[in-house]
BADOPA-103699 format. One record per residue (C-alpha): x, y, z negated; residue in three letters. Coordinates in steps of 0.1 Angstrom, whole numbers, padded with zeros to 4 digits, always signed. Last residue first. Example, Ala and Ser with C-alpha at 12.3 -4.5 7.8 and 13.67 -1.06 7.14 Angstrom:
BEGIN
+0137-0011-0071SER
+0123-0045-0078ALA
end
This chain:
BEGIN
+0475+1594+0327ASN
+0494+1582+0297GLU
+0504+1545+0296PRO
+0486+1524+0269THR
+0512+1510+0246SER
+0515+1472+0246PRO
+0497+1454+0218GLY
+0509+1454+0182PHE
+0487+1479+0164ARG
+0457+1482+0188GLU
+0458+1444+0196GLU
+0460+1434+0159ILE
+0432+1458+0149GLU
+0409+1444+0176THR
+0416+1408+0166VAL
+0409+1417+0129SER
+0436+1423+0104LEU
+0449+1406+0072PRO
+0468+1431+0051GLU
+0500+1446+0065SER
+0536+1454+0056PHE
+0537+1459+0019ILE
+0505+1439+0019PHE
+0523+1406+0024GLY
+0541+1383+0048GLN
+0577+1372+0048MET
+0603+1355+0070GLN
+0638+1342+0071GLN
+0648+1336+0034CYS
+0686+1334+0032ALA
+0687+1362+0006THR
+0696+1399+0007ALA
+0664+1408+0025GLU
+0645+1390-0002LEU
+0658+1414-0029TYR
+0649+1445-0008ARG
+0614+1432-0002LEU
+0608+1426-0038ALA
+0620+1461-0047SER
+0598+1476-0021ALA
+0567+1459-0036THR
+0539+1438-0022GLU
+0553+1406-0008VAL
+0525+1380-0011GLY
+0541+1350+0006GLU
+0578+1344+0013ALA
+0584+1322+0044VAL
+0614+1298+0045LEU
+0623+1277+0076ASN
+0638+1244+0065LEU
+0674+1233+0070ASN
+0672+1210+0039LEU
+0701+1229+0023ASN
+0684+1262+0033ARG
+0652+1252+0017GLY
+0668+1241-0015LEU
+0688+1274-0017GLN
+0655+1293-0013ILE
+0638+1272-0039ILE
+0666+1277-0064SER
+0668+1314-0058ASP
+0630+1317-0065LEU
+0633+1295-0096LEU
+0660+1318-0110GLY
+0646+1352-0100ASN
+0627+1362-0132GLU
+0638+1398-0134GLY
+0602+1410-0139LEU
+0602+1427-0105ASP
+0614+1395-0089ILE
+0588+1374-0107GLY
+0561+1386-0083ASP
+0578+1367-0055ILE
+0577+1335-0075PHE
+0540+1338-0082VAL
+0534+1346-0045LYS
+0541+1310-0034ASP
+0571+1303-0012ILE
+0561+1289+0022LYS
+0583+1260+0031LEU
+0589+1250+0067GLU
+0597+1222+0092ASP
+0582+1191+0075ILE
+0588+1155+0084PRO
+0578+1142+0049PHE
+0599+1117+0031ALA
+0627+1139+0018ARG
+0604+1167+0008LEU
+0581+1141-0006TYR
+0607+1128-0031GLN
+0620+1162-0040LEU
+0587+1166-0058SER
+0569+1198-0063SER
+0534+1185-0069TYR
+0518+1219-0071GLY
+0529+1254-0077THR
+0564+1253-0062GLY
+0554+1257-0025PHE
+0522+1276-0019ASP
+0520+1261+0016ASP
+0541+1231+0029ILE
+0546+1236+0067SER
+0544+1213+0097LEU
+0552+1222+0133ARG
+0531+1208+0162PHE
+0545+1189+0192GLY
+0521+1160+0195LEU
+0549+1138+0181LEU
+0549+1160+0150LYS
+0512+1154+0145ILE
+0519+1116+0148LEU
+0548+1119+0123GLN
+0525+1136+0099MET
+0498+1109+0102ARG
+0525+1082+0098GLU
+0538+1099+0066VAL
+0503+1099+0052THR
+0496+1063+0062ARG
+0528+1052+0045GLN
+0514+1067+0014THR
+0518+1101-0003GLN
+0482+1112-0010LEU
+0494+1132-0040ILE
+0518+1149-0016ALA
+0488+1164+0002ILE
+0483+1184-0030ASN
+0514+1204-0020GLU
+0492+1225+0003THR
+0493+1220+0040MET
+0501+1245+0067GLU
+0500+1236+0104LEU
+0524+1256+0124THR
+0516+1264+0161VAL
+0542+1277+0185PHE
+0556+1242+0192ARG
+0520+1232+0202PRO
+0522+1250+0236ASN
+0488+1265+0238ILE
+0454+1257+0253LYS
+0470+1230+0274LYS
+0437+1211+0276GLN
+0455+1179+0266ARG
+0475+1196+0238VAL
+0445+1213+0222VAL
+0424+1181+0227HIS
+0451+1160+0210GLN
+0450+1185+0180LEU
+0412+1181+0178THR
+0414+1143+0181ARG
+0439+1144+0152VAL
+0414+1164+0131PHE
+0385+1141+0141SER
+0405+1112+0125ASP
+0400+1130+0091SER
+0428+1126+0065GLN
+0443+1161+0072PHE
+0408+1176+0072GLN
+0400+1164+0037HIS
+0435+1175+0025PRO
+0428+1210+0039SER
+0448+1225+0068ILE
+0458+1262+0069ASN
+0468+1275+0104ILE
+0500+1294+0112ALA
+0503+1310+0147MET
+0534+1319+0166THR
+0543+1347+0190LEU
+0569+1338+0217ASP
+0551+1351+0247ASP
+0546+1386+0233SER
+0517+1411+0233ILE
+0491+1405+0260ARG
+0499+1370+0274GLU
+0511+1355+0241GLN
+0482+1373+0225TRP
+0457+1354+0247LYS
+0472+1320+0239ALA
+0473+1329+0202LEU
+0435+1335+0203GLN
+0428+1301+0219GLU
+0450+1284+0193CYS
+0432+1303+0164ALA
+0397+1294+0177GLU
+0406+1257+0183LEU
+0422+1252+0148VAL
+0395+1272+0130VAL
+0368+1251+0146TRP
+0386+1220+0133ASN
+0386+1236+0099ASN
+0348+1240+0100ILE
+0342+1205+0113PRO
+0364+1192+0084THR
+0351+1214+0056ILE
+0315+1203+0061LEU
+0315+1173+0036ALA
+0290+1192+0014ALA
+0314+1192-0015GLU
+0342+1204+0007GLU
+0320+1232+0022ALA
+0311+1243-0014LEU
+0348+1244-0023PRO
+0354+1265+0008ILE
+0326+1290+0001PHE
+0337+1306-0031GLU
+0375+1309-0028ASP
+0369+1317+0009PRO
+0352+1349-0003SER
+0318+1356+0011ILE
+0311+1389+0030SER
+0274+1398+0032GLY
+0247+1380+0012LEU
+0219+1380+0038ALA
+0237+1374+0072THR
+0267+1358+0055HIS
+0300+1372+0069ASN
+0324+1343+0064TRP
+0362+1346+0067ARG
+0389+1321+0075LEU
+0426+1332+0076LEU
+0448+1326+0106ALA
+0485+1334+0098GLU
+0503+1355+0124PHE
+0535+1356+0144GLY
+0571+1368+0146ASP
+0563+1405+0140VAL
+0594+1425+0139GLN
+0612+1436+0108LYS
+0645+1425+0124THR
+0660+1407+0094LYS
+0630+1398+0073LEU
+0610+1386+0104ASN
+0574+1394+0096ILE
+0543+1372+0096ILE
+0512+1392+0104PRO
+0479+1384+0087GLN
+0451+1374+0110TYR
+0414+1375+0102ALA
+0392+1347+0116LEU
+0354+1346+0120HIS
+0325+1326+0107LEU
+0289+1340+0112SER
+0286+1323+0147HIS
+0250+1311+0140ASP
+0258+1276+0152GLU
+0290+1273+0132LEU
+0274+1284+0099VAL
+0244+1262+0104THR
+0250+1236+0076PHE
+0269+1263+0056LEU
+0236+1283+0052SER
+0221+1256+0030ARG
+0251+1255+0007GLU
+0253+1293+0005LEU
+0216+1296-0005GLN
+0221+1269-0031LEU
+0251+1286-0045LYS
+0233+1320-0047ARG
+0203+1303-0064THR
+0227+1287-0089PHE
+0245+1319-0096GLN
+0211+1337-0101GLU
+0200+1310-0125ASP
+0233+1312-0144MET
+0227+1350-0148GLU
+0192+1345-0159HIS
+0204+1321-0185THR
+0199+1283-0185LEU
+0197+1274-0222TYR
+0228+1259-0239GLN
+0227+1236-0269ILE
+0264+1232-0279THR
+0278+1201-0295GLY
+0312+1206-0279THR
+0323+1241-0270GLY
+0316+1272-0249VAL
+0328+1256-0216ALA
+0307+1225-0225LYS
+0276+1248-0227GLY
+0283+1261-0192ALA
+0285+1226-0180TYR
+0251+1218-0196LEU
+0235+1249-0182ALA
+0247+1241-0147MET
+0234+1205-0151GLU
+0201+1219-0161SER
+0200+1240-0129ARG
+0208+1208-0109ARG
+0178+1190-0124TYR
+0155+1219-0118LEU
+0166+1220-0082ASP
+0159+1183-0079GLU
+0125+1188-0094LEU
+0117+1213-0066SER
+0116+1250-0059LYS
+0134+1261-0090ALA
+0133+1299-0097GLU
+0115+1293-0129SER
+0083+1275-0139PRO
+0100+1256-0155TYR
+0123+1257-0185VAL
+0160+1246-0183THR
+0181+1231-0211ILE
+0217+1219-0212GLY
+0227+1199-0242PHE
+0262+1189-0255THR
+0263+1157-0276CYS
+0286+1148-0305SER
+0297+1114-0315ILE
+0304+1094-0347ILE
+0313+1058-0342LEU
+0316+1033-0371SER
+0334+1003-0357HIS
+0328+0967-0367GLY
+0315+0957-0333ASN
+0292+0987-0331ILE
+0279+1008-0360TYR
+0266+1041-0346TYR
+0268+1072-0369PRO
+0241+1098-0365ARG
+0247+1121-0335GLN
+0216+1110-0316LEU
+0192+1119-0343VAL
+0209+1153-0349GLN
+0207+1161-0312GLN
+0171+1151-0311LEU
+0163+1175-0340LYS
+0181+1203-0323ARG
+0163+1197-0290ALA
+0129+1196-0309TYR
+0138+1228-0328GLN
+0148+1245-0295PHE
+0115+1234-0279LEU
+0095+1247-0309VAL
+0112+1281-0305ASN
+0104+1281-0268ARG
+0067+1273-0275ASP
+0043+1247-0261THR
+0067+1231-0237VAL
+0060+1197-0220GLU
+0091+1175-0220VAL
+0113+1159-0194LEU
+0142+1139-0208LEU
+0179+1135-0200GLY
+0210+1113-0203PHE
+0246+1116-0190LEU
+0271+1091-0204ASP
+0276+1072-0171SER
+0247+1081-0147THR
+0211+1091-0144PRO
+0197+1078-0177HIS
+0161+1088-0181PHE
+0134+1098-0206THR
+0099+1109-0196LEU
+0081+1117-0229LYS
+0055+1098-0248GLN
+0082+1084-0270GLU
+0113+1107-0269GLY
+0125+1098-0304HIS
+0122+1061-0298GLN
+0134+1062-0262SER
+0164+1084-0272LEU
+0173+1060-0300ARG
+0173+1030-0277LYS
+0193+1049-0251ALA
+0219+1058-0277LEU
+0222+1021-0286ALA
+0226+1011-0250GLN
+0252+1038-0244LEU
+0272+1027-0275LEU
+0271+0991-0263GLN
+0286+1002-0230ASP
+0313+1022-0248GLY
+0321+0992-0270VAL
+0325+0970-0239HIS
+0345+0998-0222THR
+0373+0995-0247GLY
+0378+1010-0282PHE
+0403+1038-0276SER
+0400+1044-0238ASP
+0362+1040-0238ASN
+0358+1063-0268ILE
+0382+1089-0253VAL
+0362+1088-0220LYS
+0331+1098-0240PHE
+0348+1131-0249ARG
+0314+1148-0256ASP
+0284+1125-0249ILE
+0260+1139-0224ASP
+0229+1160-0224PHE
+0201+1171-0200LEU
+0169+1186-0211ILE
+0143+1195-0185LEU
+0115+1217-0198SER
+0078+1219-0188ILE
+0055+1249-0187PRO
+0017+1248-0194THR
+0005+1285-0193GLN
+0031+1296-0167ASP
+0022+1264-0148THR
+0035+1228-0145ALA
+0012+1204-0127LYS
+0037+1197-0098SER
+0066+1191-0122PHE
+0046+1167-0143LEU
+0037+1146-0112THR
+0072+1149-0098ASN
+0087+1133-0128GLY
+0081+1097-0118GLU
+0099+1099-0085ARG
+0127+1123-0095LEU
+0132+1102-0127PHE
+0134+1070-0107GLY
+0160+1083-0084ARG
+0180+1098-0113LYS
+0179+1065-0132ASN
+0149+1055-0153LEU
+0159+1037-0185LEU
+0169+1001-0183HIS
+0200+1008-0204THR
+0227+0989-0183MET
+0211+0987-0149GLU
+0197+1022-0149ASN
+0163+1021-0133HIS
+0148+1031-0100HIS
+0164+1007-0075VAL
+0165+0978-0100LEU
+0129+0983-0109PHE
+0118+0985-0072ASP
+0137+0953-0065LEU
+0118+0935-0093GLU
+0085+0949-0081GLN
+0093+0938-0045GLU
+0102+0903-0058LEU
+0069+0902-0077GLN
+0050+0913-0046GLU
+0067+0887-0025THR
+0058+0860-0050GLU
+0022+0872-0052THR
+0018+0875-0014ILE
-0011+0850-0010ASP
-0029+0856+0023THR
-0064+0870+0025GLY
-0094+0869+0048ILE
-0129+0882+0037PHE
-0157+0880+0062ILE
-0187+0902+0055HIS
-0225+0898+0061GLN
-0257+0916+0070PHE
-0247+0951+0080ARG
-0275+0966+0101VAL
-0264+0981+0134GLY
-0295+0971+0152ASN
-0277+0943+0172VAL
-0265+0929+0139ASP
-0235+0941+0119TYR
-0205+0922+0103ILE
-0182+0940+0078PRO
-0146+0928+0078ILE
-0126+0927+0045LEU
-0089+0922+0051THR
-0064+0910+0024ALA
-0028+0908+0015GLN
-0035+0890-0017LEU
-0020+0893-0052VAL
-0026+0868-0079LYS
-0032+0875-0115GLU
-0036+0848-0141GLN
-0068+0846-0161ASP
-0069+0808-0160GLY
-0098+0808-0135ASN
-0077+0830-0113THR
-0080+0868-0112LEU
-0075+0889-0080ILE
-0051+0917-0071PRO
-0057+0932-0036LEU
-0031+0946-0013LYS
-0047+0963+0018GLY
-0071+0961+0046SER
-0106+0975+0049TRP
-0129+0971+0080ALA
-0148+1001+0091LYS
-0186+1007+0092LYS
-0182+1040+0074GLN
-0200+1025+0044LYS
-0174+0996+0045ILE
-0145+1020+0042GLN
-0161+1039+0013SER
-0169+1006-0005ARG
-0133+0995-0002ILE
-0120+1029-0014THR
-0144+1028-0044SER
-0132+0993-0052LEU
-0096+1005-0052VAL
-0104+1035-0074LYS
-0126+1014-0098GLU
-0094+0996-0107SER
-0087+0960-0095SER
-0086+0926-0111ASN
-0111+0912-0087LEU
-0125+0877-0086LEU
-0159+0885-0102MET
-0161+0913-0076THR
-0172+0886-0051TRP
-0206+0886-0067PRO
-0217+0850-0075GLN
-0239+0830-0052ASP
-0211+0804-0047LEU
-0180+0809-0068LEU
-0184+0784-0097MET
-0199+0758-0074GLN
-0169+0761-0050PRO
-0145+0751-0078CYS
-0125+0780-0093PHE
-0088+0775-0097GLY
-0081+0808-0079THR
-0055+0796-0054LEU
-0070+0761-0048ASP
-0105+0776-0045THR
-0094+0802-0020MET
-0074+0777+0001ASN
-0103+0753+0001THR
-0127+0778+0017ASN
-0152+0799-0001ALA
-0187+0804+0014TYR
-0218+0824+0005GLN
-0202+0848-0021ILE
-0225+0877-0029THR
-0212+0910-0015GLY
-0247+0926-0011ARG
-0247+0921+0027ALA
-0237+0885+0023ASP
-0202+0873+0017LEU
-0180+0848+0036VAL
-0147+0841+0018LEU
-0115+0829+0033VAL
-0080+0823+0018CYS
-0056+0818+0048ALA
-0038+0792+0070ILE
-0056+0759+0070GLN
-0092+0774+0066ASP
-0084+0801+0091PHE
-0097+0781+0121ALA
-0128+0774+0101TYR
-0134+0811+0097ARG
-0127+0817+0133LEU
-0158+0796+0141ASP
-0177+0819+0118MET
-0162+0848+0137LEU
-0175+0833+0169GLY
-0209+0830+0153GLN
-0207+0866+0144PHE
-0200+0873+0181LEU
-0232+0854+0189PRO
-0249+0874+0161LYS
-0244+0907+0180SER
-0231+0942+0173ASN
-0196+0938+0160THR
-0178+0970+0152GLN
-0140+0978+0157GLN
-0129+1007+0137ASP
-0106+0988+0113SER
-0092+0966+0141SER
-0106+0930+0145PRO
-0079+0904+0137LEU
-0054+0894+0164GLN
-0044+0857+0160CYS
-0009+0842+0162PHE
-0002+0805+0156PHE
+0035+0797+0149ALA
+0062+0775+0161GLY
+0079+0741+0155ILE
+0084+0743+0117VAL
+0095+0709+0104GLN
+0070+0689+0084ASN
+0083+0656+0099GLN
+0050+0652+0118GLU
+0055+0687+0133ASP
+0046+0720+0117PHE
+0029+0752+0128LEU
+0035+0784+0109PRO
+0006+0810+0105SER
+0005+0846+0117VAL
-0025+0869+0113LEU
-0021+0899+0135LEU
-0033+0934+0129THR
-0035+0955+0160ALA
-0023+0988+0175THR
-0020+0990+0213LEU
+0006+1009+0233GLN
+0000+1012+0270GLU
+0028+0998+0292GLY
+0003+0983+0317SER
+0010+0948+0304LYS
-0002+0960+0270HIS
+0026+0967+0245LEU
+0022+0961+0207PHE
+0022+0984+0177THR
+0016+0968+0143THR
-0011+0981+0120ASN
-0010+0951+0097PRO
+0013+0921+0102LEU
-0003+0894+0081GLN
+0015+0863+0067MET
+0012+0826+0065SER
+0040+0808+0048GLN
+0070+0787+0060ARG
+0095+0811+0042ARG
+0123+0802+0065GLU
+0103+0806+0097LEU
+0089+0840+0085PHE
+0124+0852+0077SER
+0136+0842+0112GLN
+0106+0861+0127TRP
+0112+0892+0106ILE
+0148+0893+0118GLN
+0136+0888+0153ARG
+0113+0917+0149SER
+0141+0940+0139PHE
+0160+0931+0171ALA
+0129+0935+0193ALA
+0116+0968+0180ASP
+0138+0991+0202GLU
+0133+0967+0232GLN
+0095+0972+0232ASP
+0074+0944+0218LEU
+0045+0924+0234LEU
+0066+0905+0260PRO
+0066+0870+0243VAL
+0096+0852+0259LEU
+0084+0832+0288ARG
+0071+0796+0290GLY
+0035+0807+0293ILE
+0034+0844+0304ILE
+0023+0848+0340GLU
+0001+0817+0342GLN
-0016+0826+0309ALA
-0026+0860+0324SER
-0011+0892+0310TRP
-0034+0921+0302GLY
-0031+0923+0264TRP
-0068+0922+0254TYR
-0083+0903+0284SER
-0055+0877+0286GLU
-0055+0874+0248ALA
-0092+0867+0249ALA
-0086+0840+0276GLU
-0061+0821+0254ASN
-0023+0820+0256TRP
-0004+0788+0246SER
+0033+0779+0244HIS
+0048+0814+0247VAL
+0086+0816+0241THR
+0097+0830+0208LEU
+0125+0804+0203ASP
+0105+0789+0175VAL
+0077+0782+0200HIS
+0049+0807+0201LEU
+0011+0801+0200ILE
-0015+0826+0212PHE
-0047+0843+0201ALA
-0070+0871+0211PRO
-0104+0865+0194LEU
-0134+0842+0201PRO
-0114+0809+0205PHE
-0128+0791+0235ARG
-0094+0788+0251GLN
-0079+0774+0218MET
end
């Protein structure tokens, strides 16, 4: 191997170097004496683990392979890009004992002498056992074909010699054009190349075509080296199909639709618009519940077949469950509506499945592009919005995306994107609503309320942005920021206003379940930002739905840290005496709906809640007190605290300190 003309080496199965030729010494910098017996040092540590996986897969497959455009390390630390041909080596018992590695000439490497060509011819014979090899003349006529090539193609040497090598190709003119372009630029070409066998079967090679030049720079021959990757290519195609198609109906799934539809999307103009139609089966869950999921699955398959037949020449897809869609070119909006109406009629004809006659209805959402959409994904989501709007109108509706819906979607998208940087750009802030002692009318504390002042859209209601933050999985870091901010502010007010002020902080179910929330509370205690007994964490009754041993343990852990727990909006949610008994809570906040009932003479439920709270020895806070009559009624009950506009709306930090801070002494 020392006289081998290209860098080459042999590795044992444990990746230690067995042989290392002079060309490898020259190319990679390590001498044979330095490297033989050591682990091959050509890969950096970040690539090592992944490369070991490839190595194990190679040993198991027992087939030659190419590693194109792979980065290796020179002894100096410089990175070199090379294409390696790798072939397994076997012992007498046909067990893999290692592998032969050879670096192929790079795409821009030119040969300029016949002696080197002779070296490549020698290399040709070395490859006879590990690859398919052709030697071509300057015109591409086959001068030599090795045994691997004849075995693979089924052509005997006499059938190949003196024939144009293109006789083997099953490639488009585009691929041939690319190969010719590379060769004209005096560059080698590498890539996947389909070829035809003598029996008209298709094989796929991972191939390299190397042009050979004489001392005058004239191309006089080529060497073609390929390894059979037909099986691998088939597996990749099968995997690609599974990734991009619905398993049940074999229509494109959403991932496949976004890939295939981008071509149509990019070509759409005002003169040649396209439309995305989404539809689903109304009350599909009722069908599954009534007839079983096996009938539901057959219904989906039958519907997919009808869709494919009616949507022939159109891009049809099945993203999930009972949701389907198609992308169509639009000639006229009236024609589009008529097409959608006809499709709806076709899909709603009776289905006969397992002895059942099923009649369904479908609701359609339609979006036409060009519109405000910036991508096919945007167009898809806009069609979803139209579909859901149609369902709100009634089943069987065909709903176009309106300008108002489009504006709502654009606003939602803008808010979603801004939420990802909302903590960094400091656009969130807290307002504080005073909590008043019903007996003394003094301020006992404050409830921290999250506010967002968007740089472009202005003040955003929590009812609008909190659900978006939950969808984007951003609610937990935002809520954790609220906890830290509110605790730091309470510490300042205990110094400036009163040392026994309290702070109530709302906690979402998502945040409650997050381990980062507990770490945030531990940080508050560890850093001594505030005594936790002055902080009440408010959770809605929805947390009761999560009632498990883990939920109770999480609450007990919070209590051990010293924080108080409160159930917010009590009486409007789960409302079970079971969780009141199980949960270690300190307080109930009575929802505003019961307070509003005072002026209507509907006090029965309110009185029951107050009596229940007192029996359980819980602190009671009435929310949303707005009228004098409601205040007078509460003063006569056992309720201890209230908050509402009759006393104060939520205030800023400055307003709190001006209103409740110590008076400034006169000069």
